[in-house]
Backbone as a ProteinNet text record, in pm:
[ID]
protein_1_A
[PRIMARY]
MTDDNIADACQSEQRAIVSLDLDFADIRSYSPADYSGLIVLRLDRQDRQHVVDGMMQPIPKLRYEELIGKLWIVTEKTIRICG
[TERTIARY]
10133.9	10059.8	9934.4	9871.1	9746.7	9620.6	9524.8	9387.4	9374.2	9409.1	9365	9447	9575	9685.6	9641.3	9614.1	9560.3	9442.5	9334.1	9214.6	9265.6	9322.8	9369.1	9438.3	9526	9614.3	9512.8	9422.5	9331.4	9218.8	9178.7	9110.3	9177.7	9298.9	9345	9388.9	9421.3	9440.1	9359.9	9200.6	9084.8	9084.5	9133.5	9142.5	9052.8	9006.5	8928.5	9024.5	8953.3	9019.4	8968.3	9055.3	9025.8	9108.7	9012.2	9092.2	9020.8	9104.7	9050.2	9009.8	9053.3	9037.5	8900.3	8840.4	8699.9	8672.9	8759.6	8753.5	8693	8734.1	8666	8529.7	8484.6	8318.9	8235.7	8326.3	8250.6	8227.1	8087	8043.2	8056.3	8052.4	8084.6	8193.3	8307.4	8446	8500.7	8459.2	8480.3	8353.3	8310.5	8165.1	8198.5	8112.7	8119	8133.5	8051	8036.3	8185.7	8263	8383.2	8478.5	8468.5	8569.9	8535.4	8649.7	8617.3	8561.7	8547.1	8475.9	8569.4	8485.9	8549.1	8503.2	8587.1	8553.3	8637.7	8529.5	8588.5	8572.6	8681.1	8670	8643.1	8530.3	8533	8517.8	8638.3	8659	8705.9	8651.1	8700.7	8814.4	8893.7	9036.2	9126.9	9253.9	9321.8	9444.7	9459.1	9556.2	9586	9669.9	9681.2	9591.7	9562.6	9451.2	9323.5	9292.5	9168.1	9143.8	9220.6	9213.5	9209	9295.7	9287.4	9139.6	9095.1	8982.7	8851.3	8879.7	8774.7	8811.4	8912.2	8926.8	8880.6	8897	8840	8706.6	8608.4	8469.2	8382.3	8423.7	8347	8369.1	8490.9	8506.2	8411.5	8356.8	8209.7	8143.3	8094.4	7991.3	8021.5	8152	8182.3	8142.6	8088.4	8058.9	7906.5	7839.9	7691.5	7658.5	7751.6	7725.6	7831.4	7799.4	7868.9	7950	8079.2	8179.6	8187.6	8186.8	8234.1	8106.7	8160.2	8073	7996.9	8027	7957.8	8059.2	8023.9	8077.5	8029.9	8127.1	8082.2	8162	8053	8113.1	8115.9	8211.4	8241.3	8282.2	8193.5	8221.6	8236.7	8244.1	8274.5	8164.2	8035.7	7929.8	7835.1	7849.5	7773.3	7857.3	7789.9	7833.1	7726.2	7739.6	7635.9	7690.2	7591	7616.7	7550.6	7654.1	7592.3	7592.6	7511.2	7559	7491.5
11216.1	11079.3	11098.4	10998.9	11000.7	11022.8	11057.7	11077.6	10915.1	10791.4	10658.7	10655.4	10685.7	10647.9	10723	10851.6	10947.1	10871.4	10823.5	10767.5	10638.4	10545.9	10437.6	10469.1	10551.8	10587.1	10635.8	10713.1	10779.4	10673.2	10572.6	10451.8	10380.1	10338.7	10247.7	10310.5	10437	10505.6	10571.5	10538.6	10584.1	10746.1	10798.8	10961.1	11001.9	11144.2	11192	11257.3	11299.8	11352.9	11505.5	11611.9	11743.8	11780.2	11827.4	11858.8	11957.2	12033.6	12128.4	12056.6	11925.3	11840.8	11790.1	11856.9	11819	11694.1	11596.4	11436.1	11376.3	11427.8	11377.3	11396.9	11478.2	11497.7	11395.4	11327.2	11227	11113.3	11096.4	10987	10864.1	10849.4	10733.3	10674.1	10791.7	10716.3	10711.7	10798.3	10796.7	10796	10680.2	10659.3	10716.6	10824	10871	10766.1	10647.1	10543.3	10499.9	10494.4	10400.3	10477.3	10630.2	10715.4	10761.5	10798.8	10871	10996.4	11043.3	11163.5	11232.8	11295	11374.5	11514.4	11611.5	11751.9	11797.1	11859.4	11926.6	12061.2	12156.1	12296.9	12338.1	12410.4	12455.9	12624.3	12662.6	12821	12909.3	13020.2	13101.4	13146.9	13133.8	13158.5	13057.5	13048.5	12942.1	12986.5	13125.9	13173.1	13131.2	13136.5	13049.8	13119.8	13222.8	13274.1	13234.3	13229.5	13196.1	13033.9	12988	12814.5	12796.9	12849.2	12851	12888	12997.8	13036.1	12955.8	12893.1	12778.4	12645.2	12605	12488	12504.6	12625.2	12647.8	12651.3	12696.5	12688.6	12584.2	12457.7	12357.8	12309.4	12336.4	12310	12344.2	12441.2	12451.9	12334.6	12309.2	12220.4	12074.5	12044.6	11927.5	11880.5	11986.2	11951.3	11861.1	11901	11842.5	11775.9	11753.8	11699.2	11575.2	11460.9	11349.5	11408.2	11341.8	11363.4	11223.8	11102.5	10976.2	10926.4	10870	10842.2	10954.1	11060.5	11193.4	11279	11331.7	11420.6	11555.7	11646.6	11797.3	11872.7	11946	12037.2	12164.6	12235.2	12394.1	12471.7	12581.5	12695	12821.9	12939.7	13061.2	13100.4	13036.9	13097.7	12966.6	12863.8	12713	12585.1	12521.3	12368.7	12289.1	12198.3	12110.7	11977.2	11914.9	11762.8	11657.1	11564.8	11451.7	11310.8	11227.5	11105.4	11069.9
7565.6	7560.3	7473.9	7420.4	7375.1	7455.8	7415.9	7497.4	7552.7	7473.7	7542.9	7658.6	7612.6	7732.5	7865.8	7859.1	7979.5	8031.8	7942.3	8009.7	8076.4	8018.7	8075.1	8206.3	8211	8347.8	8453.8	8402	8507.5	8550.9	8479.3	8509.7	8606.3	8586.4	8680.4	8819.4	8795.1	8920.5	8987.3	8944.3	8978.8	8990.1	8907	8900.6	8791.6	8844.4	8736.3	8634.4	8528.4	8412	8407.8	8421	8385.5	8252.1	8145.1	8039.3	7936.2	7861.8	7762.6	7623.8	7634.8	7508.7	7488.4	7375.3	7380.3	7345.4	7278.2	7260.8	7394.2	7509.3	7631	7659.7	7577.3	7605.1	7524.3	7447.4	7366.6	7408.8	7483.9	7569.1	7478.2	7342.7	7250.6	7295.4	7298.6	7323.1	7462	7540.3	7682.5	7789	7796.2	7871.1	8006.3	8068.1	8199.5	8320.5	8275.5	8377.3	8405.1	8305.9	8319.4	8413.8	8445.5	8533.4	8634.1	8692.9	8833.3	8820.2	8703.4	8675.3	8564.6	8459.5	8349.6	8353.9	8359.4	8359.2	8211.4	8156.9	8015.8	8029.1	8017.6	8014.6	7871.6	7853.8	7737	7749.9	7734.8	7769.8	7650.1	7628.1	7531.4	7501.5	7622.4	7588.7	7668.3	7622.7	7711	7765.2	7809.9	7878	8015.3	8078.6	8230	8332	8364.9	8430.5	8381.6	8271.9	8249.6	8265.3	8224.1	8267.2	8411.5	8493.3	8643.6	8691.5	8641.8	8675.4	8647.4	8518.1	8460.7	8572.3	8599.9	8682.8	8816.8	8883.6	9005.9	9028.9	8924	8908.3	8972.1	8935.1	8984.7	9110.7	9175.2	9294.5	9398.6	9423.8	9517.1	9488.8	9373.4	9336.6	9364.3	9415.5	9425.7	9562.6	9629.3	9798.2	9792.2	9688.1	9676.4	9557.4	9446.1	9336.2	9330.9	9279	9252.6	9109.6	9124.4	9001.7	8949	9035	8969.5	8861.8	8770.7	8672.6	8585.5	8627.3	8529.2	8444	8346.6	8276.1	8293.3	8346.3	8375.5	8244.1	8186.7	8082.4	8159.1	8157	8236.4	8127.9	8142	8059.2	8156.7	8105.3	8186.1	8294.8	8215.6	8299.2	8363.8	8293.6	8318.6	8363.1	8444	8439.2	8396.2	8309.8	8270.8	8322.6	8378.8	8439	8352.6	8305.8	8218.5	8290	8279.8	8323.7	8472.7
[MASK]
+++++++++++++++++++++++++++++++++++++++++++++++++++++++++++++++++++++++++++++++++++

């Protein structure tokens, strides 16, 4: 599917987008305010274990940080929240 198809489906189903695709970090194309959340993983490696570890990193932060309407950029060491 194209990025736009994925974005449209997530919008209509009120789902967050979690992606390795840096296009979703472009707020001019994908405004965080229009989504139930955008999480972009900017990882040094994309092997399975590294991606799973990257996906697990933001989970504890969801307890006290809002995801809806925000863009989270996740690296191995940091989480930057925009929006």
